[in-house]
N, C-alpha and C positions, 0 to 999 in steps of 0.2 A: 029599601029601597031593594028589589032585585035588579039583575045585573042583564041585560038581554046582550048575545053574543051576537062581534061582527066582526067581519075580517078586520086586521089591524091598516092603516093606512084609506080607511074607507066609515071610520067613526063618526057621524052625524056632530056636527060643531058649534058650540056659539060664538065663538070666535070667524066669523063672518068676513069676506070679502070688503061688505060696506062698512061693516062697523070697522075695520082697518083704515077706511078711506076717509072716515069722519072722524078720526081721535085728532087732537089738540098737540101740537109740540110746545111744550113749555120751555120759557129761561132766561135767564139774566133778573131775578129778581134784584129791585134794588131802592130804596128808603129814600124819600124826600130828605135835604138835610134839617128837620123839623121835626122825621120820624113822625108827623102823622099819614104821609101818604107813601104806600107800598104799590108799586110798580114792576109789571112783567112785559116779556115777550110772548106774544101766543101764535105759535102756524096754522094760519088756519086755510087748509089745503095750499092754495102758490102764491100767499098771502100771510105780511105778517104785521100785526098788532099788536099798540099796546096798550096796557089795562091797567087800570088803577083800581085800587081798595084805598077808602079813606076808613081812618079809625072811627068815625061817628058815622057810618055809613053801613046796612045791612049790606046793599049789595055793589059789584063792581060796573065801571062804567070805561069805553071804551074811548081811549084819548087820539088815535089815531083815526077813523071811520073809514077815510076817506083818502089816506096816504098809505101806502104799503110803506113798511120800515125792513130794511134789509141791508145791513154792510157787505160788501163784495169784496174786502181785500182782502187775497190767501180762500178760505174756506171761509170767511165771512166773519161773523159775532163781535162784539163792541157795537151794540146796536144802540142804545142810547142810553144817556144822563139825566138823572131828575135830582135836579136844586135850587130852592130859594123858589119852589111855588113854580118850578120851569120845565120842560119836558124837552132834554134834545135831544134829535134823532137823525137817523142816517138814512134817507127817502131810496124804497129801493128801484124808483127810475132815473134818477140822478145823481144819484148818492153824493147832493149836498147833506151837511149839517142844515135839519131846521130847529127854529125856535117858537115854542107852543106855551103859552101859558095855560095852566092851571082852570085860570077861574073863565076863559072859554076867548073865541076871537081866531082868527084863520092862523095856522100854520105858517113863518116865515124861514127863507132861509138866510144864514149866516153865512155860508162859505161861498165860493165862486161855482159856476156851473162847468168845470173842469177836473179831470180826475178821479177820485173817489175819497172817501173818508170813511174814517172807522175809527172807534174806541173814544168819542166825543169825555172828556174828565174836568169835570168843574170845578175850579179855583175857591178855596174857600170865603171866599167872600162872595162869589157869583159874580167877580169882577169879568175875569175870562175862563176860554174852555180850550184844555189843548187834547190833540187828536193824531192819532197818523192821517199822511194824506200818502198818496198813490197817484203819478203819472208818467206817463208815457214807462211804466217799471221802473221809477226812483222813487223809491219811498223816504220819507222825511217825518220826523216829530214837529208840529207845528202849532199856533197856537193866533185866537182871532178872540176880540172883545166879544161879549156874551149879549150884546146889543146887533151883533155884526154891521157897526158903523163903519170900520178900518178893513182893510184889505190884508187878510190873515199871512201872516209872516213866518220863515221856519228858523226854526229852534236847534234843529239838529240833523244833520244831514252829512253825506260821504259813508254812510255802514247801507249794508244790503237791505237789511231789514230794524222795523223797531215795532215794539208791543209793549203793552200792561202799563202808561202812564201813570202814576197819580201823586200828588201833592202834599207837602209838607203840610203841616195844620198851620203852620206861622203864613202860609201864602208867597212863600221867597226862597223854595228849591222846589224842583221837581226830580221823581227817578224815574225810572226806564230802561227796560231789558231791549238790548241790538244784539247782531250777531249777521256773518259774512257768508256767503256762498263759499265752499261745498257747504255747510254747515245744515243741520237743522235745527230746531230751535229745542231737542234732549238732545243734541251733540254737543253744544258747545257754544255759551251764549255769556253776555257780560253781562253786570246789573252795573248802571251807570247815576249816578246825582250830579244834579247840575243847583248852584248857585245864580239866582237870576237876577238882572239889573232891573228896576220896576219904574224908572224915572221916565222915560219916553212914554209915548202913547200907546207901543206893546211892550213886553216883556220880552226882556235881549237874555241869553245866557253871560253871565260874568267871569264862573271857571266850572268847571266837569270834574271829576274823579269818578273812578272805577274802584268800584267796593266790593266785587264777588266777581266768582266767575271763570274762564278761558274757554281754548278750545275744548277740553276732555270735562269743562264742567258744564252742567245742563243749571241756571237759575231760571224760578219760578214766581211771579208775583208778589214781588216787592210793594211793601204796606208800610208807612210811617208809620209808629202807635202814635194812642190818642193826643199822648203828654209832647208828642215832638222829640224825644229822649235819646228814639231808636228806630231801624228801621229791621221789617222783620220778612224772610222771603226762604223757597224752599229752593235748597239746593243737595244734588245729587253727590255728592264731593266724598261722600263715606263712600261709597257702592248703592244708595238707596236714599229717593228722595225726603229730607229732613226739612223743619222748620228750624230754622238760625234767628235770632239776635243780635245788632252791630248797633253800637253803643255811638251814637255819634259824636262824642265831643273823644271820648279813649279807644274807639274804635277794636274797644275789647268784643269777642263774641262768644256768645252762650248759642249752643245746640239745644233745642225745644223739645224734640223728639228721639228716639233712639230704635235700635231694633231691625230686625229684618221685618222692614212694612214700609208702603212708599204712602206718602200725605202730599205729593204732587203728583200732577198730569202731563201727560206730553201737550204741549200746546199749537194743535191742531188749528186752533182759531184763537182768535180775540177774545177777549171780557173774560176768560175763563178764570175760574178760583178756586182753591180748594179749603179755605179757610176765613174767619175773619172778628176782627177784634169788638167783643162787645164794651163798652164804656166803664164798667171796673176794670177792663184791663183781662177781661179772663180770652184767654184765645179758646178758639172753637176749629177743631182742623178734623177734615174726612182723610181716617186712616185706611187704608187697603191692604186685605191680605189674602192668598187666593181667591183673590176675584170677589168679594164682597166685602162691601165699607161697613163701616163704624163710625160714629159722633164721638170725639173725643173732647173732652174740655179741660183746657191746662188752666190750672191757677196763676195770678204772677207769683205763688209762690214755687211754684212747678210743680204742683200736686194735680194729677189727674184724674178726671173722672168719665169711667165707658158709661154715655147717652142709650147702649142699644137696649138696655133693659128697657127703658122710656121709652121706645119704639118701633115696638114689636110691627113687624112686617117689613120694615123699611130695610133693607140692605144695600140701598144705589142714592148716590147724593152729589148732585153738583150746584155748584153757583153759591156758596152760603155767602148771604149779605148781614150784618148786625147794625141793631137797629142805630143812628147815632145818641137816642136819648133817653132806651131804656135799656135793660137783660132780656132784649128780644130775637131769637134769628128767624129772618126766613130763608126757606129752600127748598131746589127739587128735590123730593125724596119719593122713592120709588122702592120694590122690592120685586122675586123671583113670579110673586105672585098678584102685584099691587102696581096698578098704573102710576105713573107718575102723577103728582101732586104737587102747588104750592103749597108748601103748609111755611106758621111759625111756630115757633119754641121760645118760651118765656121760661128765663134762667130766672125770674127774681128771686124764688126761692130753687134753688141748685138742686136741693134735696128729693124733689117732685116737680118737676117741669110738664107745663102745662102745655100742649099739643092742640092748634087750633086748624084746622081743613079752607083754605081761603078757595080754591081752586084744583078744579077735579079734568084731568086729561082726556077722558072718555065716561060712558055711563054709570061703568061699574057694574055693570048686572048682572054677572059670567061670576058666580060663587066658587070662593078658594077652592072648595072641594071637585070642583071640575076642572081646574087649573093645574097644569103640571113645576112641582118644587124644581129648581135646579140645583145640581148637586156636587162638590167641587172632585174632580177626579184627575189622577196620575197614572201613566205607565211609561216600561223602559221604552224609547225608541228606537231608530236602527242600531246606533252607536253606542248604546248601553246608555245613557244618558236620560234624565227624568224627563218629560214632557207633561205640560199641564194644561186643564181645561174644562167645561161644565157640560154636564150632563144632565137632560132632561129628559126623562120616563114618557113613557104614553102614558096620556092621565086622562080621562073620565070618570063621573059619579054616575055615566045609565051604561056606560058599554066596556066590556073586554074581549078580548081574543086569546085564542092559545096558540104556544109556538113562542115564534121570537120574532121582534120587530121590524121592519124595514129601518136601516138609517139614516139620517137625513146628518152630513157634516157640514155646519155651516161655519165658514171661514171666512173670520174678519177681515172689514180692510186695512187700510193704514200704508204699508204692515207695520208700522212702529203702534202699534195701536194696543187693546185689548178686550176679552169679550168679557162682563163684567154679571152680576148678577142684578143683573136691575127689569126692568122690565120689557121681555123684548117679544114682540109680536108676533114674529117670525116663528121664534120657538115654538111659541103658544099655538100656534095657528099650524103646525105640523104635528108636537106634540095632544092634544087635542083631536085632533083626526086619527091617531094608532100611534103616530110614527113618535122612535127614539131620536134626539136630536144629540149631538153633540158639537158643540162650542171649542173646538180648540184655541190654543193661549201657548200657541205652538214658540220655539225659540228665537226672540226677535221681536217677542211681546211685550208691554211694558208691565210692570204691578209685579213684575218677581226679582227685582233688581239689576242692575246698569247690565252687569258680566253678562246675563240670562239676554236684556233684551241687545247687547253687542254681538249677541251670537249670529244676528242675519249680516251685519258686514259681509262683503265682496258672498253670501251663500241664499240667496233670495232666487228661492227656485227652489232649492234644497232642503232647509230645515223645515221649511212650508209645509212645501209638497210629503217632505217624509212623516212630518208631525202628525199629519193629519192621517195619510195611511194607518200606520203604526196605532193611533188611536182607537180608529176606526177597527181594525183588525183585534186589538186589547178588550175594543167592548163585545166582539164579535165573541171574543175564547169567554169570553165571561157569563158568556150567557143573555148578554145584554140588546143585544141587535144580529139580525139576518146575513150572514156573510152573503150569500148571493141576491141580499138588497140593500147595497151601500149606494147613497146619492152624495155627491160632492155638491155646493153650493157654495157663491162667493161673488163680491159686486167687488170693480175695482182693484186693488191689489188683491183680492181676496179672490176675483173675478182671472186673475192669472194663474192665480194659486189653481184654479182650478182647470184651465188649460192646461197648464202644465204639467198635472197629475196626469188630465188625458193621456198629454204625449207621454211621461215616462213612463207611466204605468198601465197603457190600456189592459181593459177589462177586469181590474179591478172593481173599477164603479157600475153597478148594473146602469149610471145616468147622470147626466151634471146640468147643473142650472148656470150658467153666467151671464151675468147684469155687467155692462160695463167693462167687461177684464179687457187686461193690458196684452197684446197680441204682439207688438213690436214695439223692442226696449227705442231700437233707436230711433223707430220717429216717436215714441214718447218722449225720449231727453227735450227731441227738436221740439217737440208742439205743447207740452203742456206749459202750464203757467206758473208764473216768476218763482212763487214759491217752491215748489219741489222741479224747477227746473234741473238742479243739480242734487235731488233726493241720491239719482242711481250713482254717484259716484261713491258711495260708501254701500247701497247694497250690492252692485255688482263692480262699481272702479271706473275710475275715469277712463273717457276718449280721449286718442284714439287706442291707450295701450288695452285696454280690458276688450277691443271690436271682438275678442274671439268669445268671450264670454258674453256681452249681448245675442249676439248670433245662437247660442248652446240654449240661451235662456228666453228668446224669444219663440212662442209656439206657433208664433205664423210660419216660420222656418222650417216648423216639424208636421204641419199640420195632418200630412200624410200617414200619421200615427193615431190619429186621433179617429176610432173605431164604433165608440160609446155613443147612444143619442145624447144628444145633446139642446136644450133652450136657449138662445141667447137675446138678450134683452139690452137695448140699449137708449140713451136719450138722444135725443136729434141734434142736438144743439151743447151737449156734453163739453165742455171747454179743458176738461182734465183730463179726460180719455175719450178723444175725437171720436166723432161715431167711424171715422176710414178702420180705427184698429177690428171694431165687428164687423165690418163688412169685409174685409180680408180675411175674415175666418170663416165667415158662412160662405165664402165663395168656392174656398179649398173645400169645406162641407158639401156644397150644394154640386161642383162638379165629380165627386166621386160619391154621392149618391149616400152618403150618409145620413140615416135618419135625423134630421131636428125642425124646430123651431127657428125664426127668425120675428122679432118686435120691436119695433123701432117708434118711441114715442112723441109725438110733434109736441116742439115747446118746451119740453125736460131737458133737465143737464145733467149733471151727476150726482143721481139719486131720486127719484120720485116726490113732487109735494103735491102736483094737484090731486085731488080726491078721483075721477074717473081712471087715473091711469093707476092707482095704486086697487083701486076693485079691479079693473081689465088684470094687471097683473098676477095678482093672486089668481084669479078665476083661471088664468091660463096655465100659472103651475102644477094646479090643482086636477087640470087634463091631461098636461103631460106627462104629471107620474103615473095618474093609471095607467095611461097608454104604455108608458115604457118601463115602467117597477110594477104596477098593482097586477097586469094584468098581461103583461107581457111573458 
């Protein structure tokens, strides 16, 4: 096919706003205790639906057709559990845990109508449900009987946060992760195990012990082995997130993974997982290097097998779940050119795994030849140190252009997070229109070791701004981007980087796109939700001692330096970065006549969920870039 010549940025794209608006969000696959049913969460516009697939059926079915499912503690997650032919889920409207029998009948609540619940975790015998509860900013580990006949009981309290409860196979012990302010879960947490007294109407804690972790060691995803002899967990005590096994009888610890690779992930939400144990004792773990994932199977002997050759096109994975009865793994799998899918991997014959696709997040009608393949890139930043990221070149199977393309610098949120080689609809939206895209994993990002992540301590607004800028200029120097048409875009913490970049380096970027960006660090510290209410202690320093730094890194106080065109987008009911932050920046832009647009979306919070909002958002961005970048 002969390619047609079109201007960069004006290529007709198969990635339309309407298509992005209708894509599903897939998460948290989980098996029933008999291994016959697999369930997962589907985000459909602003609703969460539990979908189930029984191994005897060809079709799936919705288990919560009338009730939206979504837990709200922190950033959510930990929406449901399935065990003994029964579904336990958190209702979005009232945050209670509901019980739904898979054979039918209406769901009924088993927890009271106050506070919020997350991470329901069913005991091996099906009698009890442990869960995280939060009420008036007091978090606890609680327990209720699975029928909901008794008032729930607090099992653990006194720490600021609890996460990832898990049961011992005997049902007489629980383990979980806990930590206190000002730490975030990637800074320092502790793994605690508790013996239970089962003599009363509800279990109580007999004694507890801290097994791992500390103020400067992060623990992630405790899991008792199937034989009950050990507990597995991820720890970054070596400087990288590695998998460990602690023998419960002796306390001996084995490190199961090694090298410069990450096997955990920052616990931004409940219900997150990076490994699973099959019935044979083989552990399948996600290994991350240079923003690309591989699945690694670790045999009980310690021998490793890389499953990447059996999974072509998949370079990012989340939430692995092992069948309790078969050598089968369910996981959310995606890639740079592959939208997310729910897949199962049959490892009964390890030499020849069988892959089955159970659910696709979108139509997958766009051919891979029309999509951009992310490439790992590195560059030398302003101070001589290396920074990393992903580069998406312009891509089309029908169009080409001469010269160098405009560049979108797409800054991830967090800021303690990472841009991965997963399906990125924003990057593909731009790349298939003829833009180059850079996703900088600036210093402070995860995935490159604890030391790299810790670079952002007291330096937010410096390394992120500098690494984004020097990354864009490096690509221009390599002939991969047009130096005169650089655009910076980001949301939340990434939105702060956008605003701070415009304040620090006016004129570097031709235009900017800011979604619910942090403009005032003082009000962020005062108004944000509990989970992040002390996050700034590490990013900027504690108040009042660091007040001068807060003012220096608050774009609002230096908004008079912003002179580049900017589009600002904000959710009306955002409780993480309240609307007032964007209102204040826009007021300064309006007063000084700076070219700008302001879009406020009713009913939206910290990110877009409604299909109509997503459609309007991308249409507005496309029009803004045409006016201020392509035709300016």
